[in-house]
Each structure stands twice: as structure tokens, then as C-alpha cells.
N, C-alpha and C positions, 0 to 999 in steps of 0.2 A: 504494500500500500504506500502511496506517496501523496504528499500534500501539494495541490495545485494552487490553492489560494487560502490564506494570504500569500502573496508572492514574496519569496526570500531570494537571497543570492544563490542558494543551492537550487531552488525551484527553477530559476531562469538559466542555470548553467547549461552550456552545451553538453549533450550526452546524458543528461539526467534521465534516468529510466524508471520504470514502474516496478522494478524488482521482479520477483517471481510470485506465482500464486502459492496458496498454502502457507507455509511458514516463512517464505522469503519476502517479507514486507519491511519497508523502512518505517521508522517511527517519527513522532513529531520532532524529536531532536535532530533528526537526520536530514531535515529540509526536504527537498524534492527528490533526492537520489534514491536508488533502489534500497540501499541500506542493508540488504541481505538478512533482515530479521523481521519477526512479527511484532506489530505494535502490542505492547502490554495492555492489560485491561486498565491499569492505572493511567497510562498515557491516553487511552481512549476516553476515560472518565474526565481527565483534565481538558481534553479537546472539546468535550460536550458538556462541560460544567454549566449549571444554571447561572445566570447573571447575578452579580452581587445584590442587585435590587430585590431579588427573590430570596436571598439567603442572608440578608443583612442583620438579622437578629442575633447571629452568632451561634457557636456550637452549644448544643444542649438546650437551646431555647424553645425547641419544638417549632411549629409552623405558625402559630396564631398571630405573631407580631410581624409577619412578613407579608408583603404584597404577593398575591398569587401570580404565577407565570405559567401560561399554558403553551406547551409545545406539542406539535403533531409529528408523528413518525409515519411516513407513507412511502410506498414504492409505486413507480409508474414505468410502463414500457415507453419506447421511443415514440410510439404513436398514441400515447396518452391513456392507455388502459391501466386501471388500478388493480385489475383482477384478470385471471384467466380461468374460465369455467367456474366462476364464482369465488375463487380463492386467490389470495395474494402470493401464496408460497411458490407457485411456478415462476414468479418473476424475481425471486430472491436468490441469494448466493451465500456461501459461508461467511464472507466478510459482512454482508448485510445483517445476517443473524447475530454476528458478534456485536455489531453496533446496536441492534435491537435489544440484546441482553443488557448492554451497558446502559442504554437509556432507561430501561426498566429499573435497573439497579440504582439509578440516580433519583428516581421519582418517588414521591410520597404516595401517589395514587395513579392508576391507569384508568382512564375514562374510555368506555367503549360502548358502541351501540348494540342493541339486542340481536339484530340480524347478524352482525359480525360474530357475536358469541355463538350463535347457532351454526353459521357457515364454517367458521374456523376452528370449532371445537375448543373453545377457550378453557384453559386450566388456571388454577391460582398461580400468582407469582411466587417464585421460590426464593428462599434465602441462599445467598452465595457467599461462601467463606471469603472470597477475594474482596468483597465489598463490606464485610461485617464491621470492621473497625471504622471505616469512613462513615457508614450509616449511623453507628453509635455516636461518633463525634458530632455529627450533624443533627443529633436529636431525633433520628428517624427510627422506626421499627425495623425488625429483621428483614422485611420485604415490603414491596409496595402493595397497598390494597387495590382491589379491582372494583371499579364503580360502573355498573351496568345501567345504561339509560333505556328505559322501556315504559311506554304508555300503558300497554295492555298487560304487562307482566306475563306474557305468553312465553315462559321459560321453563326449562326442565330443572326443577329445584332438587332433583336427586343427583345432579352432577357434582363432581368434586369441587368445582368452582364455588358451590354454595355450601356443601356439607363438610368439607375438610380443608378450607384455606388456612394458611399460616396466620393471616390477618383477616378478620371477618369481611366478607364481600358486602359492598354497598349496592343498593338498588335505588336509582333515582327515578321517580315517577311523578305523575300529577295528582292533584287532590281528588280527582274522580276515578282513580284506579280501582278496579274491582276489589271489593273487600275480601273476597275469598282468596284472591291471588296474593293480596298483601299478607293475609294470614299464612298462606302456604310458604311465602318467602321467609317470613319471620320464623316459622316452625322449622325451616331448613337451616336456620342460623344466620340468614342474611339480615342486614340492617337497612330498613326501608326509610328513604329520605324523601320527603315531599319537596319538589323543586319546580312547581308550576301549578297554575290554576287549571281546572278542567282536566282533560285527558293527557295533555302534552307536558313536556319538560321545557322550561325556559332556560336557554343557555346561560344567561347572566346569573340567574338565580342558582343554577346548578354549580357554577364556579364559586359563587359566594358561599353556598352551603358547604362545599368541600373545604374552602378556606377556613370557615368557622370551626371545622373539626380538625384544624391543624394541617390540612393537606394543601400546601401552597406550591409545591413543585409538582405541577400537573403535566401528565402526558396523555395524549389521546392517540389511539391507533385506529381511529375511524369506527365504522366504515364511512364511505363517501357521503352518505346522507347526514350522519352526525357531524362530520367535519364541515359540510356545507352550511349547516345550521350555525355552527360556532363561528365560521367566517362571516356569514351574513349578519350575525349579532355583534361583530367586531370584537370577539373575545380571544381570537388567536394571536399570540405574541410571537410564535416561532414555528417554522416548518423545517423539519429534517426530511428531505426528500431523496430517496435513492432512485436514480434513473438507470433502468436496466437496459443493456444493449440488445433489445429484443423488439420484434414487431409481432403483433398479435392479430391485427384486423378485428373483425367481429364488432359487436355492439356493447362491449364492456363499459362499465361506468368509468368516469374520470375520478381523480382522488377526492374531489368535492362536488357534491350535487345539491339539489334542492334549491332554495330561494337564491336569487341573484342580488348583488350589491348595486347601489345606485351608481357609484363610480368605482372602478377597480382600485384596490388598495395596494400601495407600493410597499414592498419588502426589500431589505438590503441583504446582499450576499455577505455572509460572515465567514464561511469557510467552504472549501471543496476538497474532497479526497478522491482518489481513484485507485481501483484495482481491477485488473482483468476486463477493462472496458466499462465497469460499473462506476458511476459517479455518485458520491455521497455528499450531498449539498446541505448547507444549513443557512436558512434565511431568517431574519428577524424583522419585526415591525419597524418601518422606517421612522 
């Protein structure tokens, strides 16, 4: 893996190479050259650290005194598909999954739509020994909680995501959610959070509800409908987008669907990494 942006002397040097796949990746300290080594998880964590504004309360302070920061992690083909045959995994690669795991390990909570839970077979986030000390120092629990957004609560509450998570799973829903489904979620061990009037969930209220529970380092993994709602509501602060060197054609969704914005919102490129033709970009609100 090599860093393409920000540009350094090493990045721009003639002959800078992408290294090799697998274990032959250069790290952040090696600039743009091949480096001949894999980026460590600590180096990836440093490259994707949440901004100081989201972590300003200091170690051990929990999340309640920090401003929430919502980042999305998505993947897209060259022709704009966010999925192939309903799933994002065919567009991924080992380096993408390594970044995926790092982003989860940095987050307080993973926000995800109900359809994505059903399609992708979501499981609870797991504790990783490599991040245990850093999470403890940051006042975080052993793993990120998962927060599922669902109006109908049409979910299989017998799944491990609800019955045996390391951290209790949250279910965000509207005030008009079916009472029997609310009861089923709570009986399975999930914590139901009302974040909207009527049947739907209000994106701003959802983010505020999570922040009130100390979850200020927010990560959403979609799907496209949920991400579109967050974008339209102006709640997204950062997008980590993997561009896969693949063409899919077909009628797959883009990474964000649903309501449109009045004017396109400008984001600024913060970093770009590359490996085996995959681009790992990071954009933040301008």
C-alpha cells in the first residue's frame, strides 16, 4: 500500500511504486514508495484517527462532552455500483477489509440500516486485542456497539447481533413502531431508542440520541438508503470511500440514494491510499 495524497517528497519521487500485494505494503512513514512491508494496524489507526474536535474531551472522559463526528465507510465500482447482486463484498479486497476493521475499531458505534443487516448478515462487532489499550485510553468499551435503524423492526431478533453482542445492540426507530416488535427487540437484549416521530427515524435526532449515550465517534456502513438520508439531512462529516477497479453494469444502487440535496455539498480530499488498483479515499466536510 502506498500513500498518494497528501503528496510528500517520496510520493512524487520518480520510480515510487505501489509495492506488492499481500504483505508487501509501504506504511505511512515510508511516503509513497513500495516500502516492502505491510502497514501496521497502529499506522492505519493513526491515518484514520477521528479529528480532534470529536475527541477533545481527553482520555477516559467517555463521549458525552465531545461533538459527534459521523463518518461513512463505503465501496463503489468504477461505474458507480455500491453492490453486486445485493452485497458489497464482491467489490472488496483484503486491504479494504483491513481498513474496514480499523474503522470499526476506532468507532464508538456502527450505524447501519435494517436492509443492510438483512442482506449482509451482520454480526456484532468484536473486541480486538490490537486495539484494546487504545480503546481503554480513549474511554471506549471493548468494541463498538451496533445501532440498527428500522421503522418496522422487521428483524430477526434470534440472530447473534441481538442475542450475544459484546456490547448491547441498539435499535433506532420511530415513536409509532409496532409495540410487539419493540417488545421482541427488548426481550432479545437489544436497547430500543426512539429517534423520530411516527414510523420513521430522523437522522439528526438519531445522531443526537447516540451522542447523548456517549457515542460521538460515529461510523455508518450504509446501506445506500440510510446514507442518502444522512447526506440529505446534512449530518455526514466524512466519507471513507474505496473505489474498486471493477465494472459491474446492471442497475445496482449508488453509495447514497433517497432524497436529493438542494445544492451539492462540497467535501475536501484528506487522504488517498492505493493498493492493487484499489483507491482508499477519505473526504471531509469542506
